[in-house]
KELODREN-225980 format. One line per field, with one value per residue (C-alpha): residue number from 1; residue in one letter; chain; x, y, z. Coordinates in steps of 0.001 Angstrom, whole numbers. Example, Ala and Ser with C-alpha at 12.3 -4.5 7.8 and 13.67 -1.06 7.14 Angstrom:
2
pos = 1,2
code = A,S
unit = A,A
px = 12300,13670
py = -4500,-1060
pz = 7800,7140
//
This chain:
271
pos = 1,2,3,4,5,6,7,8,9,10,11,12,13,14,15,16,17,18,19,20,21,22,23,24,25,26,27,28,29,30,31,32,33,34,35,36,37,38,39,40,41,42,43,44,45,46,47,48,49,50,51,52,53,54,55,56,57,58,59,60,61,62,63,64,65,66,67,68,69,70,71,72,73,74,75,76,77,78,79,80,81,82,83,84,85,86,87,88,89,90,91,92,93,94,95,96,97,98,99,100,101,102,103,104,105,106,107,108,109,110,111,112,113,114,115,116,117,118,119,120,121,122,123,124,125,126,127,128,129,130,131,132,133,134,135,136,137,138,139,140,141,142,143,144,145,146,147,148,149,150,151,152,153,154,155,156,157,158,159,160,161,162,163,164,165,166,167,168,169,170,171,172,173,174,175,176,177,178,179,180,181,182,183,184,185,186,187,188,189,190,191,192,193,194,195,196,197,198,199,200,201,202,203,204,205,206,207,208,209,210,211,212,213,214,215,216,217,218,219,220,221,222,223,224,225,226,227,228,229,230,231,232,233,234,235,236,237,238,239,240,241,242,243,244,245,246,247,248,249,250,251,252,253,254,255,256,257,258,259,260,261,262,263,264,265,266,267,268,269,270,271
code = M,A,V,A,F,N,I,S,E,L,R,N,L,A,G,Q,L,T,E,K,L,D,V,P,F,N,Q,L,T,H,S,F,L,K,R,R,L,N,E,V,F,D,K,N,G,W,R,K,A,E,Q,L,I,E,K,I,N,D,D,S,F,V,D,Q,F,L,L,S,F,S,V,N,T,T,E,L,F,R,D,P,G,F,W,R,Q,L,R,K,Q,I,P,V,L,K,S,T,G,N,L,K,I,L,L,P,D,L,A,S,G,E,E,L,Y,S,L,L,I,L,L,H,E,I,G,Y,V,G,S,T,T,I,T,V,Q,H,Y,S,N,L,R,L,E,Q,V,K,K,G,I,L,A,T,R,K,M,D,V,N,A,Y,N,Y,K,R,Y,E,G,S,N,S,L,D,D,Y,F,V,E,S,S,D,G,Y,C,F,D,T,K,L,L,H,N,V,E,F,K,K,A,G,C,E,L,S,N,D,F,E,I,V,I,F,R,N,T,M,L,Y,Y,L,K,D,Y,H,N,S,F,K,E,S,F,D,K,S,L,K,P,G,G,L,L,C,L,G,V,K,E,M,L,A,E,P,F,E,N,R,F,E,A,V,D,T,K,E,K,I,Y,R,K,Y,A,F,L,K,G
unit = A,A,A,A,A,A,A,A,A,A,A,A,A,A,A,A,A,A,A,A,A,A,A,A,A,A,A,A,A,A,A,A,A,A,A,A,A,A,A,A,A,A,A,A,A,A,A,A,A,A,A,A,A,A,A,A,A,A,A,A,A,A,A,A,A,A,A,A,A,A,A,A,A,A,A,A,A,A,A,A,A,A,A,A,A,A,A,A,A,A,A,A,A,A,A,A,A,A,A,A,A,A,A,A,A,A,A,A,A,A,A,A,A,A,A,A,A,A,A,A,A,A,A,A,A,A,A,A,A,A,A,A,A,A,A,A,A,A,A,A,A,A,A,A,A,A,A,A,A,A,A,A,A,A,A,A,A,A,A,A,A,A,A,A,A,A,A,A,A,A,A,A,A,A,A,A,A,A,A,A,A,A,A,A,A,A,A,A,A,A,A,A,A,A,A,A,A,A,A,A,A,A,A,A,A,A,A,A,A,A,A,A,A,A,A,A,A,A,A,A,A,A,A,A,A,A,A,A,A,A,A,A,A,A,A,A,A,A,A,A,A,A,A,A,A,A,A,A,A,A,A,A,A,A,A,A,A,A,A,A,A,A,A,A,A,A,A,A,A,A,A
px = 32543,36328,37868,39591,42983,45369,49110,49734,46964,48246,51781,50642,48512,51256,53679,51294,50721,54443,55168,52321,52616,56355,55475,56832,53556,55464,57493,54515,53781,51072,48809,48948,48581,45642,43871,44151,43223,40099,39100,39453,37568,34747,34376,34069,32068,34746,35315,38184,41703,41130,38619,41371,43936,41421,41277,45052,45079,42740,45044,42445,41633,45336,45960,43025,44179,47663,46145,44324,47711,48807,49453,48340,50292,47016,48715,50839,54054,53501,56226,57035,60415,61458,60650,62398,65527,65298,64987,68319,70063,68956,71080,74219,73401,72268,75751,76884,74362,70817,69176,67676,65194,63479,60125,59870,56565,54693,51335,49677,50400,50911,54567,55248,53244,54989,58370,57414,56188,59454,61487,59383,59816,63606,63830,64953,61878,62980,66438,65275,64118,61828,61107,57958,57302,54315,53065,49618,48959,45751,47712,50084,47193,45513,48764,49056,45627,46642,43342,43285,40411,38728,38356,42139,42907,42792,45404,47450,47381,48413,51323,52377,52377,54569,56871,57179,56538,57081,53734,50142,49024,46136,48686,49163,45629,42266,38979,37200,34133,36422,38182,41293,43461,47209,48810,49898,52259,54767,54672,56534,59866,58241,58619,56016,57070,55096,57463,58159,61572,63637,66383,68949,70161,72272,70123,71006,67953,65762,62589,61036,59195,57016,56760,59186,56944,54577,57307,58939,62065,64240,63277,64252,67884,66807,65357,68386,70793,68881,68888,72592,73375,71219,72468,75489,78171,77038,73360,70548,68366,65161,63327,60323,60600,60104,62675,66481,69720,71761,74577,76017,74795,76211,79601,78076,75889,76143,73095,72131,69100,68497,64985,63789,65845,67778,71089,73918,75931,79622,81549,84439,83168,84646,86408
py = -29018,-28680,-25504,-26235,-24644,-24888,-25198,-21459,-20430,-22906,-21590,-18007,-18644,-20646,-17802,-15271,-17442,-18002,-14273,-13276,-16048,-16833,-20553,-22511,-23190,-22799,-25910,-28219,-30845,-29700,-32687,-32107,-28318,-28626,-31220,-29202,-25910,-27575,-28693,-25116,-23615,-26186,-25553,-21789,-21911,-20009,-20091,-17573,-17344,-13699,-14773,-16639,-13833,-11374,-13487,-13660,-10631,-12452,-14126,-16553,-17646,-18015,-20300,-22506,-22391,-23553,-26298,-27608,-28393,-30659,-34284,-36274,-39352,-40922,-43899,-44420,-46350,-46291,-48426,-50286,-51355,-47715,-47228,-50452,-49276,-45822,-47408,-49162,-45990,-43571,-45029,-44571,-40914,-40495,-41405,-37861,-36167,-34783,-35371,-32709,-33998,-32031,-32812,-30139,-29440,-31891,-32542,-34580,-35789,-39500,-39177,-37112,-39376,-42460,-40824,-39891,-43400,-44807,-42402,-43099,-46817,-46629,-44080,-41029,-38870,-36635,-35970,-35255,-31962,-32180,-29251,-29411,-27004,-26325,-23314,-23456,-22504,-24500,-27628,-27056,-26557,-29767,-31725,-30277,-31588,-35144,-36162,-39251,-40614,-43572,-45444,-45724,-47249,-50823,-49998,-48089,-51097,-53463,-51200,-50931,-54696,-54980,-52303,-54638,-52009,-52899,-51664,-51566,-48705,-48191,-46928,-43767,-42909,-42258,-42295,-38955,-37455,-36313,-39688,-40937,-38436,-38908,-38535,-34890,-35141,-36589,-33339,-31282,-31302,-30474,-26995,-25975,-23399,-21777,-22301,-24510,-26106,-23153,-24774,-22990,-25302,-28393,-31553,-35166,-36414,-34950,-36881,-35822,-38779,-39033,-35267,-34490,-36545,-33584,-31212,-30958,-33056,-30010,-28684,-31830,-30759,-27556,-29677,-31906,-28965,-27497,-30806,-31325,-27908,-28524,-32003,-32523,-34847,-38381,-37249,-39117,-38031,-40040,-39919,-41775,-45198,-43714,-40976,-41206,-39326,-39002,-36778,-34634,-35998,-39484,-38021,-36558,-39374,-43133,-45395,-46889,-48671,-48514,-49985,-47511,-44643,-43724,-41971,-40903,-37769,-38649,-37599,-36857,-35759,-37070,-34848
pz = 48124,47946,46545,43245,43860,40919,41502,40925,43359,45942,45724,45912,48963,50667,50040,51585,54653,55066,54934,57286,59840,59647,59320,56297,54512,51215,52095,52722,50098,47760,48534,52312,51991,49620,51788,55009,53306,51829,55352,56595,53657,53920,57665,57127,53918,51978,48218,47754,49093,50055,52702,54503,54209,55646,58874,59411,61735,64140,66673,67925,64375,63505,66466,65440,61835,62763,64858,61807,60197,63031,62240,65251,66317,67706,69422,72496,71836,68130,66559,69824,68509,68396,72084,73095,71316,72858,76299,75701,74595,77278,80152,78027,77516,81145,82374,81467,83767,83369,80021,77779,75172,72438,70775,68037,66328,68618,67006,69805,73302,72620,71747,74892,77198,75786,76498,80037,80812,79507,81586,84695,84387,84140,86919,84875,84677,87547,86049,82475,81017,77992,75661,73614,70709,68504,66520,68156,71800,71552,70735,73650,76021,74850,75398,78898,79826,78959,77394,75134,73071,74740,71401,71082,74449,73237,70605,73175,75561,72775,71805,75432,75709,72662,74104,77118,79757,83411,84727,83509,81230,83668,86185,84088,83128,84787,82976,82814,81045,78233,77744,79458,81320,81610,85038,84701,87719,85255,83277,85911,83995,80649,79101,76538,73977,71182,68308,65311,64947,66139,68207,70308,73107,73346,73577,74098,72135,69397,68517,65241,63823,60739,60225,57448,55142,54932,53708,50301,50034,49321,52773,54692,54998,56758,59554,59642,59793,62750,64590,63883,65383,68465,69333,71502,70170,70917,70948,69283,66378,66105,62763,61374,59846,56319,56876,56705,56786,53588,52371,53878,57202,56798,57823,60982,62228,62579,62453,65838,64411,60637,60935,63542,62056,65208,64559,66852,66239,66056,69155,66888,63521,60303,57809
//
């Protein structure tokens, strides 16, 4: 039975978690926060917020707890039109030298594997460095293993066909006892970092799709400011199809694809 958190209790618990874990729980939408907390409480048989707070000093529990707030992509090449457009844009950026791409707060491996397949097929995987971030070490370790659920492979193959890939999806996966395993040799230029969206380097591409939806609207500009600071002039910011840039960022980015929500940072910023 779900715990009946009222708004005040939810805000108080979110504030405590934010302070103790340095993760912005207080910026998550109430519906998402309540739903995921209820799952944790049901799993542990808890009825009071204090029972969760008492476990926060247990590092192994915290990592599992943070993992429970991940929003999995679940499909390779989700929104194939996005990947086709990205494939067109990468050679333009590549002309300046090696590429640096960031996947902040990566919730599951499908987004990373899709990107690596794209880069491999256009011959850029060896000259691209990808940084992957997530709050949970468990999530990062799962992504490194490259395991995908067998039940999703038909959907993955259909998306890859719509993406118009140059090979067969079977070329990148082998069937194992755990499901399908991605060819981890393609992961050699991927750096995995335990972090949220703390950005410090200059990247050519930031891919952050369908994640801001789970945060309060007032917090969306915090993400966008971080991505703006971390992107080189001319770099691409890739958001989800239901997310967009608005003031003040419309003077710093131009739309490359309004449908797929791909934006380019102006090489010479306006005003």
